[in-house]
N, C-alpha and C positions, 0 to 999 in steps of 0.2 A: 383957470379951469374956474368958469361963475362957479357960486352954488346960491342954491335960496334955500329957504325955508317953509317946509309946506307942515299942515294939519292930516293926521289921516286918525278915523276912527274905527278903532279895534274889538267888537267884542262892546262896544259901550266907552267904553277906554277911548282918551286922544292923546297923537302922541303929537313932538314936532321930530318933524326930521329932516334932514341935511340931504340934499340933492341937487348934480347939475338937472340944469332945462333939459337938457338933451334924455338925463333918465327917469326924467318927472314920469312919464304916460308908461311908461312897464313900471315904474314905483307904485303908482297908484292901483295900476294891473294887479302886481303879487299883494297889496295891502288889499284891495277886494277877493282877492284866491285865498286870505292868512283868515280874512275876515268869515265868509262865506266858512270855511273848514270850524275852524274855530263852533260859530254857528249851531250846524248842523251836530257837533261831537254836545254842545251840550244845550240841543233839544232831544238826541236820539242815544243820552247813553248814560249813566249812573254819575258818572265822571262829574265832580264839582268839584269849582276850587279854579281861581284865574291860570294857577302854575299848570295845574293836570293838564289843564284845558286845552293850555297851548303845547305843552310837553308833547299829548297825543297826538296836538296837530303834524306839531312836525313831524312826530313823528310817520301821518299820515301821505307829509306831503313828500318826505322824504323818500318813502316806499313808489311811490306812484315816481316821481325821480329815475330812480332804480330801475326799474320796468321801463320807463323811456328808455334810460339806457342803456342794458341789454338788447330792447329792441333792435333799436343803434344798431349793436355793432355788431345783430344778428342780421340783420338785414332789412329790418321787418319794416323798417324807418328809413325818413333818412331826413335830416338837416335843414331845412330851407335853406342854408346860405351856400349848403356845397350843392345843392339842383342849382342855384344861381349860378353859381362854381363853375358846374360842368358844363350849362346851357351856356355859359360867356365861353368857356372853349369851343365846343362845339359849335355855335356860332361863326369864331375868327377862324374857325380849320373848313368850313364850307365856301365862307370870303378869300381865302387863298385857292380857294380848290377853283372856284368861279372865274374871280382874275388869272388863274395858270391855263385856263383851258377857254376865257371867253364866252361862259355860258351866260346869258343874256337869259 
């Protein structure tokens, strides 16, 4: 697997990160999300200091992730890959029925 170095800026601080070309877009999206969350906390909270802002952002993002996971478990939301897999299976089943009964 090929890795590359990218530069990412979070709350004005530049970080060099390694990633594969295939994961670069997702990593940059994650960087943007973390930067936005940390910027929001710095602007709307009395919390000061990069380490404290980072911890508060991590807790906020973890809480969001846990809420999403709970909604998936309770059937309120479905992961895109699960939807694609189900649609593929349904298409295969329809194709089999069409072939079997010669439906045009």
